[in-house]
Chimera marker file (.cmm) of the C-alpha trace (Angstrom):
<marker_set name="trace">
<marker id="1" x="-3.937" y="16.744" z="-0.280" r="1" g="1" b="0" radius="0.5"/>
<marker id="2" x="-3.357" y="17.793" z="3.237" r="1" g="1" b="0" radius="0.5"/>
<marker id="3" x="-1.997" y="14.474" z="4.767" r="1" g="1" b="0" radius="0.5"/>
<marker id="4" x="-2.272" y="15.716" z="8.344" r="1" g="1" b="0" radius="0.5"/>
<marker id="5" x="-5.990" y="16.435" z="8.141" r="1" g="1" b="0" radius="0.5"/>
<marker id="6" x="-6.766" y="12.873" z="7.401" r="1" g="1" b="0" radius="0.5"/>
<marker id="7" x="-5.522" y="11.162" z="10.503" r="1" g="1" b="0" radius="0.5"/>
<marker id="8" x="-8.850" y="9.710" z="11.387" r="1" g="1" b="0" radius="0.5"/>
<marker id="9" x="-8.790" y="7.496" z="8.196" r="1" g="1" b="0" radius="0.5"/>
<marker id="10" x="-5.062" y="6.685" z="8.260" r="1" g="1" b="0" radius="0.5"/>
<marker id="11" x="-4.284" y="3.227" z="6.912" r="1" g="1" b="0" radius="0.5"/>
<marker id="12" x="-3.169" y="0.530" z="9.233" r="1" g="1" b="0" radius="0.5"/>
<marker id="13" x="0.125" y="-1.091" z="9.094" r="1" g="1" b="0" radius="0.5"/>
<marker id="14" x="-1.359" y="-4.331" z="7.915" r="1" g="1" b="0" radius="0.5"/>
<marker id="15" x="-2.875" y="-2.544" z="4.834" r="1" g="1" b="0" radius="0.5"/>
<marker id="16" x="0.617" y="-1.797" z="3.489" r="1" g="1" b="0" radius="0.5"/>
<marker id="17" x="3.043" y="-4.407" z="4.690" r="1" g="1" b="0" radius="0.5"/>
<marker id="18" x="5.591" y="-3.358" z="2.133" r="1" g="1" b="0" radius="0.5"/>
<marker id="19" x="6.231" y="-0.028" z="4.005" r="1" g="1" b="0" radius="0.5"/>
<marker id="20" x="5.861" y="-0.141" z="7.687" r="1" g="1" b="0" radius="0.5"/>
<marker id="21" x="9.118" y="0.894" z="9.147" r="1" g="1" b="0" radius="0.5"/>
<marker id="22" x="11.123" y="3.932" z="8.345" r="1" g="1" b="0" radius="0.5"/>
<marker id="23" x="11.644" y="6.426" z="5.378" r="1" g="1" b="0" radius="0.5"/>
<marker id="24" x="14.763" y="8.426" z="5.391" r="1" g="1" b="0" radius="0.5"/>
<marker id="25" x="14.672" y="11.871" z="3.590" r="1" g="1" b="0" radius="0.5"/>
<marker id="26" x="17.897" y="13.657" z="2.733" r="1" g="1" b="0" radius="0.5"/>
<marker id="27" x="17.351" y="17.356" z="2.681" r="1" g="1" b="0" radius="0.5"/>
<marker id="28" x="19.575" y="20.406" z="2.263" r="1" g="1" b="0" radius="0.5"/>
<marker id="29" x="17.063" y="23.311" z="2.478" r="1" g="1" b="0" radius="0.5"/>
<marker id="30" x="16.499" y="23.539" z="-1.358" r="1" g="1" b="0" radius="0.5"/>
<marker id="31" x="13.141" y="23.430" z="-3.057" r="1" g="1" b="0" radius="0.5"/>
<marker id="32" x="14.037" y="19.912" z="-4.451" r="1" g="1" b="0" radius="0.5"/>
<marker id="33" x="14.406" y="18.710" z="-0.852" r="1" g="1" b="0" radius="0.5"/>
<marker id="34" x="11.170" y="20.267" z="0.131" r="1" g="1" b="0" radius="0.5"/>
<marker id="35" x="9.338" y="18.361" z="-2.603" r="1" g="1" b="0" radius="0.5"/>
<marker id="36" x="11.280" y="15.222" z="-1.537" r="1" g="1" b="0" radius="0.5"/>
<marker id="37" x="9.882" y="15.593" z="1.964" r="1" g="1" b="0" radius="0.5"/>
<marker id="38" x="6.324" y="16.198" z="0.587" r="1" g="1" b="0" radius="0.5"/>
<marker id="39" x="6.490" y="12.973" z="-1.322" r="1" g="1" b="0" radius="0.5"/>
<marker id="40" x="8.047" y="11.007" z="1.451" r="1" g="1" b="0" radius="0.5"/>
<marker id="41" x="5.227" y="12.191" z="3.823" r="1" g="1" b="0" radius="0.5"/>
<marker id="42" x="2.557" y="10.977" z="1.551" r="1" g="1" b="0" radius="0.5"/>
<marker id="43" x="4.233" y="7.526" z="1.279" r="1" g="1" b="0" radius="0.5"/>
<marker id="44" x="4.789" y="7.423" z="5.035" r="1" g="1" b="0" radius="0.5"/>
<marker id="45" x="1.132" y="8.400" z="5.614" r="1" g="1" b="0" radius="0.5"/>
<marker id="46" x="-0.126" y="5.599" z="3.384" r="1" g="1" b="0" radius="0.5"/>
<marker id="47" x="2.357" y="3.061" z="4.463" r="1" g="1" b="0" radius="0.5"/>
<marker id="48" x="2.208" y="3.822" z="8.126" r="1" g="1" b="0" radius="0.5"/>
<marker id="49" x="5.904" y="4.439" z="8.184" r="1" g="1" b="0" radius="0.5"/>
<marker id="50" x="8.091" y="6.715" z="10.415" r="1" g="1" b="0" radius="0.5"/>
<marker id="51" x="9.998" y="9.655" z="8.718" r="1" g="1" b="0" radius="0.5"/>
<marker id="52" x="13.585" y="10.487" z="9.439" r="1" g="1" b="0" radius="0.5"/>
<marker id="53" x="14.701" y="13.792" z="7.979" r="1" g="1" b="0" radius="0.5"/>
<marker id="54" x="18.476" y="13.939" z="7.508" r="1" g="1" b="0" radius="0.5"/>
<marker id="55" x="20.786" y="16.676" z="6.673" r="1" g="1" b="0" radius="0.5"/>
<marker id="56" x="24.541" y="16.345" z="6.373" r="1" g="1" b="0" radius="0.5"/>
<marker id="57" x="27.227" y="19.001" z="6.824" r="1" g="1" b="0" radius="0.5"/>
<marker id="58" x="30.925" y="19.221" z="6.244" r="1" g="1" b="0" radius="0.5"/>
<marker id="59" x="33.505" y="21.582" z="7.572" r="1" g="1" b="0" radius="0.5"/>
<marker id="60" x="34.546" y="23.463" z="4.278" r="1" g="1" b="0" radius="0.5"/>
<marker id="61" x="38.105" y="23.453" z="3.173" r="1" g="1" b="0" radius="0.5"/>
<marker id="62" x="39.180" y="27.228" z="3.319" r="1" g="1" b="0" radius="0.5"/>
<marker id="63" x="42.562" y="28.693" z="2.571" r="1" g="1" b="0" radius="0.5"/>
<marker id="64" x="42.648" y="32.257" z="3.648" r="1" g="1" b="0" radius="0.5"/>
<marker id="65" x="41.873" y="34.547" z="6.472" r="1" g="1" b="0" radius="0.5"/>
<marker id="66" x="39.598" y="32.895" z="9.067" r="1" g="1" b="0" radius="0.5"/>
<marker id="67" x="38.300" y="35.907" z="10.964" r="1" g="1" b="0" radius="0.5"/>
<marker id="68" x="35.148" y="36.122" z="8.919" r="1" g="1" b="0" radius="0.5"/>
<marker id="69" x="34.455" y="32.463" z="9.408" r="1" g="1" b="0" radius="0.5"/>
<marker id="70" x="34.636" y="32.248" z="13.255" r="1" g="1" b="0" radius="0.5"/>
<marker id="71" x="31.051" y="32.935" z="13.857" r="1" g="1" b="0" radius="0.5"/>
<marker id="72" x="29.776" y="30.802" z="11.095" r="1" g="1" b="0" radius="0.5"/>
<marker id="73" x="28.790" y="27.175" z="11.844" r="1" g="1" b="0" radius="0.5"/>
<marker id="74" x="27.836" y="24.789" z="9.067" r="1" g="1" b="0" radius="0.5"/>
<marker id="75" x="26.302" y="22.565" z="11.759" r="1" g="1" b="0" radius="0.5"/>
<marker id="76" x="23.969" y="25.356" z="12.734" r="1" g="1" b="0" radius="0.5"/>
<marker id="77" x="23.230" y="26.087" z="9.088" r="1" g="1" b="0" radius="0.5"/>
<marker id="78" x="22.288" y="22.296" z="8.650" r="1" g="1" b="0" radius="0.5"/>
<marker id="79" x="19.965" y="22.600" z="11.647" r="1" g="1" b="0" radius="0.5"/>
<marker id="80" x="18.342" y="25.701" z="10.286" r="1" g="1" b="0" radius="0.5"/>
<marker id="81" x="17.811" y="23.963" z="6.900" r="1" g="1" b="0" radius="0.5"/>
<marker id="82" x="15.878" y="21.306" z="8.724" r="1" g="1" b="0" radius="0.5"/>
<marker id="83" x="13.793" y="23.798" z="10.557" r="1" g="1" b="0" radius="0.5"/>
<marker id="84" x="12.958" y="25.759" z="7.445" r="1" g="1" b="0" radius="0.5"/>
<marker id="85" x="12.090" y="22.567" z="5.468" r="1" g="1" b="0" radius="0.5"/>
<marker id="86" x="9.816" y="21.189" z="8.256" r="1" g="1" b="0" radius="0.5"/>
<marker id="87" x="8.164" y="24.712" z="8.449" r="1" g="1" b="0" radius="0.5"/>
<marker id="88" x="7.586" y="24.779" z="4.713" r="1" g="1" b="0" radius="0.5"/>
<marker id="89" x="6.091" y="21.305" z="4.564" r="1" g="1" b="0" radius="0.5"/>
<marker id="90" x="4.191" y="21.083" z="7.907" r="1" g="1" b="0" radius="0.5"/>
<marker id="91" x="3.916" y="24.587" z="9.325" r="1" g="1" b="0" radius="0.5"/>
<marker id="92" x="3.309" y="23.935" z="13.153" r="1" g="1" b="0" radius="0.5"/>
<marker id="93" x="1.870" y="20.514" z="12.637" r="1" g="1" b="0" radius="0.5"/>
<marker id="94" x="4.967" y="18.339" z="12.383" r="1" g="1" b="0" radius="0.5"/>
<marker id="95" x="3.995" y="14.547" z="12.711" r="1" g="1" b="0" radius="0.5"/>
<marker id="96" x="4.900" y="12.948" z="16.087" r="1" g="1" b="0" radius="0.5"/>
<marker id="97" x="6.586" y="10.075" z="14.304" r="1" g="1" b="0" radius="0.5"/>
<marker id="98" x="9.066" y="12.408" z="12.447" r="1" g="1" b="0" radius="0.5"/>
<marker id="99" x="12.624" y="12.634" z="13.732" r="1" g="1" b="0" radius="0.5"/>
<marker id="100" x="15.372" y="14.674" z="12.413" r="1" g="1" b="0" radius="0.5"/>
<marker id="101" x="19.082" y="14.097" z="12.314" r="1" g="1" b="0" radius="0.5"/>
<marker id="102" x="22.055" y="16.383" z="11.602" r="1" g="1" b="0" radius="0.5"/>
<marker id="103" x="25.201" y="14.456" z="10.594" r="1" g="1" b="0" radius="0.5"/>
<marker id="104" x="28.825" y="15.562" z="9.772" r="1" g="1" b="0" radius="0.5"/>
<marker id="105" x="30.159" y="13.742" z="6.856" r="1" g="1" b="0" radius="0.5"/>
<marker id="106" x="30.051" y="13.269" z="3.141" r="1" g="1" b="0" radius="0.5"/>
<marker id="107" x="26.413" y="13.602" z="2.059" r="1" g="1" b="0" radius="0.5"/>
<marker id="108" x="25.846" y="10.563" z="-0.163" r="1" g="1" b="0" radius="0.5"/>
<marker id="109" x="27.805" y="8.100" z="2.133" r="1" g="1" b="0" radius="0.5"/>
<marker id="110" x="25.995" y="9.468" z="5.200" r="1" g="1" b="0" radius="0.5"/>
<marker id="111" x="22.580" y="9.031" z="3.656" r="1" g="1" b="0" radius="0.5"/>
<marker id="112" x="23.581" y="5.603" z="2.517" r="1" g="1" b="0" radius="0.5"/>
<marker id="113" x="24.730" y="4.591" z="6.014" r="1" g="1" b="0" radius="0.5"/>
<marker id="114" x="21.657" y="6.089" z="7.803" r="1" g="1" b="0" radius="0.5"/>
<marker id="115" x="19.277" y="4.359" z="5.387" r="1" g="1" b="0" radius="0.5"/>
<marker id="116" x="20.806" y="0.941" z="5.701" r="1" g="1" b="0" radius="0.5"/>
<marker id="117" x="17.858" y="-0.488" z="7.580" r="1" g="1" b="0" radius="0.5"/>
<marker id="118" x="15.201" y="1.808" z="6.130" r="1" g="1" b="0" radius="0.5"/>
<marker id="119" x="12.318" y="0.821" z="3.843" r="1" g="1" b="0" radius="0.5"/>
<marker id="120" x="13.058" y="3.833" z="1.513" r="1" g="1" b="0" radius="0.5"/>
<marker id="121" x="15.546" y="6.612" z="0.973" r="1" g="1" b="0" radius="0.5"/>
<marker id="122" x="14.093" y="9.769" z="-0.670" r="1" g="1" b="0" radius="0.5"/>
<marker id="123" x="16.217" y="12.481" z="-2.182" r="1" g="1" b="0" radius="0.5"/>
<marker id="124" x="15.682" y="15.413" z="-4.460" r="1" g="1" b="0" radius="0.5"/>
<marker id="125" x="17.568" y="15.903" z="-7.639" r="1" g="1" b="0" radius="0.5"/>
<marker id="126" x="18.728" y="19.321" z="-8.903" r="1" g="1" b="0" radius="0.5"/>
<marker id="127" x="18.976" y="17.862" z="-12.448" r="1" g="1" b="0" radius="0.5"/>
<marker id="128" x="22.650" y="18.486" z="-13.016" r="1" g="1" b="0" radius="0.5"/>
<marker id="129" x="22.947" y="15.853" z="-15.749" r="1" g="1" b="0" radius="0.5"/>
<marker id="130" x="25.380" y="15.264" z="-18.516" r="1" g="1" b="0" radius="0.5"/>
<marker id="131" x="28.775" y="16.997" z="-18.201" r="1" g="1" b="0" radius="0.5"/>
<marker id="132" x="27.795" y="19.250" z="-15.324" r="1" g="1" b="0" radius="0.5"/>
<marker id="133" x="26.683" y="16.173" z="-13.276" r="1" g="1" b="0" radius="0.5"/>
<marker id="134" x="30.099" y="14.675" z="-13.788" r="1" g="1" b="0" radius="0.5"/>
<marker id="135" x="31.881" y="17.695" z="-12.686" r="1" g="1" b="0" radius="0.5"/>
<marker id="136" x="29.630" y="18.325" z="-9.668" r="1" g="1" b="0" radius="0.5"/>
<marker id="137" x="29.038" y="14.810" z="-8.549" r="1" g="1" b="0" radius="0.5"/>
<marker id="138" x="25.595" y="13.577" z="-7.719" r="1" g="1" b="0" radius="0.5"/>
<marker id="139" x="24.232" y="12.726" z="-4.366" r="1" g="1" b="0" radius="0.5"/>
<marker id="140" x="21.164" y="11.254" z="-5.795" r="1" g="1" b="0" radius="0.5"/>
<marker id="141" x="22.953" y="8.980" z="-8.270" r="1" g="1" b="0" radius="0.5"/>
<marker id="142" x="25.506" y="7.787" z="-5.766" r="1" g="1" b="0" radius="0.5"/>
<marker id="143" x="22.580" y="7.002" z="-3.344" r="1" g="1" b="0" radius="0.5"/>
<marker id="144" x="20.584" y="5.216" z="-6.104" r="1" g="1" b="0" radius="0.5"/>
<marker id="145" x="23.607" y="3.099" z="-7.005" r="1" g="1" b="0" radius="0.5"/>
<marker id="146" x="24.784" y="2.235" z="-3.494" r="1" g="1" b="0" radius="0.5"/>
<marker id="147" x="21.944" y="2.316" z="-1.046" r="1" g="1" b="0" radius="0.5"/>
<marker id="148" x="20.900" y="-0.992" z="0.567" r="1" g="1" b="0" radius="0.5"/>
<marker id="149" x="17.192" y="-0.013" z="0.379" r="1" g="1" b="0" radius="0.5"/>
<marker id="150" x="15.049" y="1.368" z="-2.490" r="1" g="1" b="0" radius="0.5"/>
<marker id="151" x="15.806" y="4.929" z="-3.414" r="1" g="1" b="0" radius="0.5"/>
<marker id="152" x="13.169" y="7.379" z="-4.743" r="1" g="1" b="0" radius="0.5"/>
<marker id="153" x="14.700" y="10.449" z="-6.553" r="1" g="1" b="0" radius="0.5"/>
<marker id="154" x="12.402" y="13.356" z="-6.957" r="1" g="1" b="0" radius="0.5"/>
<marker id="155" x="13.220" y="15.234" z="-10.103" r="1" g="1" b="0" radius="0.5"/>
<marker id="156" x="12.404" y="18.903" z="-10.882" r="1" g="1" b="0" radius="0.5"/>
<marker id="157" x="9.682" y="18.044" z="-13.376" r="1" g="1" b="0" radius="0.5"/>
<marker id="158" x="7.998" y="15.711" z="-10.999" r="1" g="1" b="0" radius="0.5"/>
<marker id="159" x="8.203" y="18.403" z="-8.260" r="1" g="1" b="0" radius="0.5"/>
<marker id="160" x="6.606" y="20.944" z="-10.362" r="1" g="1" b="0" radius="0.5"/>
<marker id="161" x="3.824" y="18.495" z="-11.281" r="1" g="1" b="0" radius="0.5"/>
<marker id="162" x="3.148" y="17.792" z="-7.609" r="1" g="1" b="0" radius="0.5"/>
<marker id="163" x="3.117" y="21.517" z="-6.814" r="1" g="1" b="0" radius="0.5"/>
<marker id="164" x="0.601" y="22.238" z="-9.541" r="1" g="1" b="0" radius="0.5"/>
<marker id="165" x="-1.688" y="19.413" z="-8.335" r="1" g="1" b="0" radius="0.5"/>
<marker id="166" x="-1.642" y="20.964" z="-4.777" r="1" g="1" b="0" radius="0.5"/>
<marker id="167" x="-2.921" y="24.231" z="-6.112" r="1" g="1" b="0" radius="0.5"/>
<link id1="1" id2="2" r="1" g="1" b="0" radius="0.2"/>
<link id1="2" id2="3" r="1" g="1" b="0" radius="0.2"/>
<link id1="3" id2="4" r="1" g="1" b="0" radius="0.2"/>
<link id1="4" id2="5" r="1" g="1" b="0" radius="0.2"/>
<link id1="5" id2="6" r="1" g="1" b="0" radius="0.2"/>
<link id1="6" id2="7" r="1" g="1" b="0" radius="0.2"/>
<link id1="7" id2="8" r="1" g="1" b="0" radius="0.2"/>
<link id1="8" id2="9" r="1" g="1" b="0" radius="0.2"/>
<link id1="9" id2="10" r="1" g="1" b="0" radius="0.2"/>
<link id1="10" id2="11" r="1" g="1" b="0" radius="0.2"/>
<link id1="11" id2="12" r="1" g="1" b="0" radius="0.2"/>
<link id1="12" id2="13" r="1" g="1" b="0" radius="0.2"/>
<link id1="13" id2="14" r="1" g="1" b="0" radius="0.2"/>
<link id1="14" id2="15" r="1" g="1" b="0" radius="0.2"/>
<link id1="15" id2="16" r="1" g="1" b="0" radius="0.2"/>
<link id1="16" id2="17" r="1" g="1" b="0" radius="0.2"/>
<link id1="17" id2="18" r="1" g="1" b="0" radius="0.2"/>
<link id1="18" id2="19" r="1" g="1" b="0" radius="0.2"/>
<link id1="19" id2="20" r="1" g="1" b="0" radius="0.2"/>
<link id1="20" id2="21" r="1" g="1" b="0" radius="0.2"/>
<link id1="21" id2="22" r="1" g="1" b="0" radius="0.2"/>
<link id1="22" id2="23" r="1" g="1" b="0" radius="0.2"/>
<link id1="23" id2="24" r="1" g="1" b="0" radius="0.2"/>
<link id1="24" id2="25" r="1" g="1" b="0" radius="0.2"/>
<link id1="25" id2="26" r="1" g="1" b="0" radius="0.2"/>
<link id1="26" id2="27" r="1" g="1" b="0" radius="0.2"/>
<link id1="27" id2="28" r="1" g="1" b="0" radius="0.2"/>
<link id1="28" id2="29" r="1" g="1" b="0" radius="0.2"/>
<link id1="29" id2="30" r="1" g="1" b="0" radius="0.2"/>
<link id1="30" id2="31" r="1" g="1" b="0" radius="0.2"/>
<link id1="31" id2="32" r="1" g="1" b="0" radius="0.2"/>
<link id1="32" id2="33" r="1" g="1" b="0" radius="0.2"/>
<link id1="33" id2="34" r="1" g="1" b="0" radius="0.2"/>
<link id1="34" id2="35" r="1" g="1" b="0" radius="0.2"/>
<link id1="35" id2="36" r="1" g="1" b="0" radius="0.2"/>
<link id1="36" id2="37" r="1" g="1" b="0" radius="0.2"/>
<link id1="37" id2="38" r="1" g="1" b="0" radius="0.2"/>
<link id1="38" id2="39" r="1" g="1" b="0" radius="0.2"/>
<link id1="39" id2="40" r="1" g="1" b="0" radius="0.2"/>
<link id1="40" id2="41" r="1" g="1" b="0" radius="0.2"/>
<link id1="41" id2="42" r="1" g="1" b="0" radius="0.2"/>
<link id1="42" id2="43" r="1" g="1" b="0" radius="0.2"/>
<link id1="43" id2="44" r="1" g="1" b="0" radius="0.2"/>
<link id1="44" id2="45" r="1" g="1" b="0" radius="0.2"/>
<link id1="45" id2="46" r="1" g="1" b="0" radius="0.2"/>
<link id1="46" id2="47" r="1" g="1" b="0" radius="0.2"/>
<link id1="47" id2="48" r="1" g="1" b="0" radius="0.2"/>
<link id1="48" id2="49" r="1" g="1" b="0" radius="0.2"/>
<link id1="49" id2="50" r="1" g="1" b="0" radius="0.2"/>
<link id1="50" id2="51" r="1" g="1" b="0" radius="0.2"/>
<link id1="51" id2="52" r="1" g="1" b="0" radius="0.2"/>
<link id1="52" id2="53" r="1" g="1" b="0" radius="0.2"/>
<link id1="53" id2="54" r="1" g="1" b="0" radius="0.2"/>
<link id1="54" id2="55" r="1" g="1" b="0" radius="0.2"/>
<link id1="55" id2="56" r="1" g="1" b="0" radius="0.2"/>
<link id1="56" id2="57" r="1" g="1" b="0" radius="0.2"/>
<link id1="57" id2="58" r="1" g="1" b="0" radius="0.2"/>
<link id1="58" id2="59" r="1" g="1" b="0" radius="0.2"/>
<link id1="59" id2="60" r="1" g="1" b="0" radius="0.2"/>
<link id1="60" id2="61" r="1" g="1" b="0" radius="0.2"/>
<link id1="61" id2="62" r="1" g="1" b="0" radius="0.2"/>
<link id1="62" id2="63" r="1" g="1" b="0" radius="0.2"/>
<link id1="63" id2="64" r="1" g="1" b="0" radius="0.2"/>
<link id1="64" id2="65" r="1" g="1" b="0" radius="0.2"/>
<link id1="65" id2="66" r="1" g="1" b="0" radius="0.2"/>
<link id1="66" id2="67" r="1" g="1" b="0" radius="0.2"/>
<link id1="67" id2="68" r="1" g="1" b="0" radius="0.2"/>
<link id1="68" id2="69" r="1" g="1" b="0" radius="0.2"/>
<link id1="69" id2="70" r="1" g="1" b="0" radius="0.2"/>
<link id1="70" id2="71" r="1" g="1" b="0" radius="0.2"/>
<link id1="71" id2="72" r="1" g="1" b="0" radius="0.2"/>
<link id1="72" id2="73" r="1" g="1" b="0" radius="0.2"/>
<link id1="73" id2="74" r="1" g="1" b="0" radius="0.2"/>
<link id1="74" id2="75" r="1" g="1" b="0" radius="0.2"/>
<link id1="75" id2="76" r="1" g="1" b="0" radius="0.2"/>
<link id1="76" id2="77" r="1" g="1" b="0" radius="0.2"/>
<link id1="77" id2="78" r="1" g="1" b="0" radius="0.2"/>
<link id1="78" id2="79" r="1" g="1" b="0" radius="0.2"/>
<link id1="79" id2="80" r="1" g="1" b="0" radius="0.2"/>
<link id1="80" id2="81" r="1" g="1" b="0" radius="0.2"/>
<link id1="81" id2="82" r="1" g="1" b="0" radius="0.2"/>
<link id1="82" id2="83" r="1" g="1" b="0" radius="0.2"/>
<link id1="83" id2="84" r="1" g="1" b="0" radius="0.2"/>
<link id1="84" id2="85" r="1" g="1" b="0" radius="0.2"/>
<link id1="85" id2="86" r="1" g="1" b="0" radius="0.2"/>
<link id1="86" id2="87" r="1" g="1" b="0" radius="0.2"/>
<link id1="87" id2="88" r="1" g="1" b="0" radius="0.2"/>
<link id1="88" id2="89" r="1" g="1" b="0" radius="0.2"/>
<link id1="89" id2="90" r="1" g="1" b="0" radius="0.2"/>
<link id1="90" id2="91" r="1" g="1" b="0" radius="0.2"/>
<link id1="91" id2="92" r="1" g="1" b="0" radius="0.2"/>
<link id1="92" id2="93" r="1" g="1" b="0" radius="0.2"/>
<link id1="93" id2="94" r="1" g="1" b="0" radius="0.2"/>
<link id1="94" id2="95" r="1" g="1" b="0" radius="0.2"/>
<link id1="95" id2="96" r="1" g="1" b="0" radius="0.2"/>
<link id1="96" id2="97" r="1" g="1" b="0" radius="0.2"/>
<link id1="97" id2="98" r="1" g="1" b="0" radius="0.2"/>
<link id1="98" id2="99" r="1" g="1" b="0" radius="0.2"/>
<link id1="99" id2="100" r="1" g="1" b="0" radius="0.2"/>
<link id1="100" id2="101" r="1" g="1" b="0" radius="0.2"/>
<link id1="101" id2="102" r="1" g="1" b="0" radius="0.2"/>
<link id1="102" id2="103" r="1" g="1" b="0" radius="0.2"/>
<link id1="103" id2="104" r="1" g="1" b="0" radius="0.2"/>
<link id1="104" id2="105" r="1" g="1" b="0" radius="0.2"/>
<link id1="105" id2="106" r="1" g="1" b="0" radius="0.2"/>
<link id1="106" id2="107" r="1" g="1" b="0" radius="0.2"/>
<link id1="107" id2="108" r="1" g="1" b="0" radius="0.2"/>
<link id1="108" id2="109" r="1" g="1" b="0" radius="0.2"/>
<link id1="109" id2="110" r="1" g="1" b="0" radius="0.2"/>
<link id1="110" id2="111" r="1" g="1" b="0" radius="0.2"/>
<link id1="111" id2="112" r="1" g="1" b="0" radius="0.2"/>
<link id1="112" id2="113" r="1" g="1" b="0" radius="0.2"/>
<link id1="113" id2="114" r="1" g="1" b="0" radius="0.2"/>
<link id1="114" id2="115" r="1" g="1" b="0" radius="0.2"/>
<link id1="115" id2="116" r="1" g="1" b="0" radius="0.2"/>
<link id1="116" id2="117" r="1" g="1" b="0" radius="0.2"/>
<link id1="117" id2="118" r="1" g="1" b="0" radius="0.2"/>
<link id1="118" id2="119" r="1" g="1" b="0" radius="0.2"/>
<link id1="119" id2="120" r="1" g="1" b="0" radius="0.2"/>
<link id1="120" id2="121" r="1" g="1" b="0" radius="0.2"/>
<link id1="121" id2="122" r="1" g="1" b="0" radius="0.2"/>
<link id1="122" id2="123" r="1" g="1" b="0" radius="0.2"/>
<link id1="123" id2="124" r="1" g="1" b="0" radius="0.2"/>
<link id1="124" id2="125" r="1" g="1" b="0" radius="0.2"/>
<link id1="125" id2="126" r="1" g="1" b="0" radius="0.2"/>
<link id1="126" id2="127" r="1" g="1" b="0" radius="0.2"/>
<link id1="127" id2="128" r="1" g="1" b="0" radius="0.2"/>
<link id1="128" id2="129" r="1" g="1" b="0" radius="0.2"/>
<link id1="129" id2="130" r="1" g="1" b="0" radius="0.2"/>
<link id1="130" id2="131" r="1" g="1" b="0" radius="0.2"/>
<link id1="131" id2="132" r="1" g="1" b="0" radius="0.2"/>
<link id1="132" id2="133" r="1" g="1" b="0" radius="0.2"/>
<link id1="133" id2="134" r="1" g="1" b="0" radius="0.2"/>
<link id1="134" id2="135" r="1" g="1" b="0" radius="0.2"/>
<link id1="135" id2="136" r="1" g="1" b="0" radius="0.2"/>
<link id1="136" id2="137" r="1" g="1" b="0" radius="0.2"/>
<link id1="137" id2="138" r="1" g="1" b="0" radius="0.2"/>
<link id1="138" id2="139" r="1" g="1" b="0" radius="0.2"/>
<link id1="139" id2="140" r="1" g="1" b="0" radius="0.2"/>
<link id1="140" id2="141" r="1" g="1" b="0" radius="0.2"/>
<link id1="141" id2="142" r="1" g="1" b="0" radius="0.2"/>
<link id1="142" id2="143" r="1" g="1" b="0" radius="0.2"/>
<link id1="143" id2="144" r="1" g="1" b="0" radius="0.2"/>
<link id1="144" id2="145" r="1" g="1" b="0" radius="0.2"/>
<link id1="145" id2="146" r="1" g="1" b="0" radius="0.2"/>
<link id1="146" id2="147" r="1" g="1" b="0" radius="0.2"/>
<link id1="147" id2="148" r="1" g="1" b="0" radius="0.2"/>
<link id1="148" id2="149" r="1" g="1" b="0" radius="0.2"/>
<link id1="149" id2="150" r="1" g="1" b="0" radius="0.2"/>
<link id1="150" id2="151" r="1" g="1" b="0" radius="0.2"/>
<link id1="151" id2="152" r="1" g="1" b="0" radius="0.2"/>
<link id1="152" id2="153" r="1" g="1" b="0" radius="0.2"/>
<link id1="153" id2="154" r="1" g="1" b="0" radius="0.2"/>
<link id1="154" id2="155" r="1" g="1" b="0" radius="0.2"/>
<link id1="155" id2="156" r="1" g="1" b="0" radius="0.2"/>
<link id1="156" id2="157" r="1" g="1" b="0" radius="0.2"/>
<link id1="157" id2="158" r="1" g="1" b="0" radius="0.2"/>
<link id1="158" id2="159" r="1" g="1" b="0" radius="0.2"/>
<link id1="159" id2="160" r="1" g="1" b="0" radius="0.2"/>
<link id1="160" id2="161" r="1" g="1" b="0" radius="0.2"/>
<link id1="161" id2="162" r="1" g="1" b="0" radius="0.2"/>
<link id1="162" id2="163" r="1" g="1" b="0" radius="0.2"/>
<link id1="163" id2="164" r="1" g="1" b="0" radius="0.2"/>
<link id1="164" id2="165" r="1" g="1" b="0" radius="0.2"/>
<link id1="165" id2="166" r="1" g="1" b="0" radius="0.2"/>
<link id1="166" id2="167" r="1" g="1" b="0" radius="0.2"/>
</marker_set>
């Protein structure tokens, strides 16, 4: 379904009073975050909500020679992740109601803070469950547990299903 091609039949805000404000989408440039943005776009379209795409970066802890890191900027990488994701989802037709934000901080806490007054927070899940998930931590599970709004976690299996429906 090409959401952007159906603007003439877009539902009104009154048609979906449960979702008329803002949907925050956490992205990191991965395929999972692309799927998360696609899902959020459909929900925003049908709920007449605004999209806010957020990516979070941190200065990495590095112990060693710094000469190779001087030209590297994690903030620039975060901006590029947003640009690549928007290009993958929308091409040149980015919705006017979409905003993007690049934030320095801890990913889960930053998404929770930004989504405090949102209708919905959407994140992808890489599926690191079980022991690996405990070792790596999980942005999606932290957001689901602590966010002040509903959280939609897009899992890999759901992402593949959505991709096959689009083909």
